[in-house]
N, C-alpha and C positions, 0 to 999 in steps of 0.2 A: 437175819433177812438176809431173803434168795438174791440169787443175782437173775439179771433178768437179759433171758440172749437178747441179737435179735437179722433181720435180716433191713436196715435199713441202706451198708452196700451195696451190694446185689440188686435191690428193688433202682436206688440210685444209676447202679449202672445199669439196666436195662430203660433203665427212663432215659440213657445218655445225656444226663445233667452234672454236674457236677456238685463238690460239697455245699460252694462258695452259692452256685442258683438253690438251690435247696435252704439254705440256709436263710439268704433273704424272702421265699416264700413260704419261711417257715417266721419270718423275724426270727430269726438272733443267728448268732456271729458261725462263723465256718466253724471256727474252736469249739462249737457245741457241739456242731453235726459230728469235725471229726474223734470229739470224746466218745459220742455214740455209740460211732459204728463200731473204734475201738473199743465199746461195753468199757469204759473207764467212767462214762455218768448216765445213771436215767435220770433219765428223759416225768417234769412233772407231768401228769395224768394230762393240765388242756395240749403241753408239747407234742405227744402223743397223741390225743384225738387230731391234732393240725396234721402229721405225719401222713397219717393212716387216710385225716380226709383229700393231704393233698397225693398219694396212691394211689384212693380211691378203691378204703380196703378195709376192712373190721383192725381197729390193735391190737388184734388177740393173732391177724394173719402178719404183722411187724414184730412182732418186739410177742416173747412167750415165756415164762417165767420160768427158769431150771424148778426140776419139782423135784430135787434128789436129794 
C-alpha cells in the first residue's frame, strides 16, 4: 500500500481557517483533520472529495500518492 502525501495544512493556512473549522465544514472531527495533515490517516474517497470541494480544486491537487 502506498502512502499519500497531501498539502491540506498549507491550503488550510492559506484559507486562514482552523482545523476545527475545516472539520466542521466537511463533517468530521478536528482529530481526523489533524491525522490527515500529519500523514497518519488516509481519508476515505468521500472525505477526499469533500475536502477538494471545500478548497474548490481537484482531489489530485490536495492528495498526491507516493509513486516510489
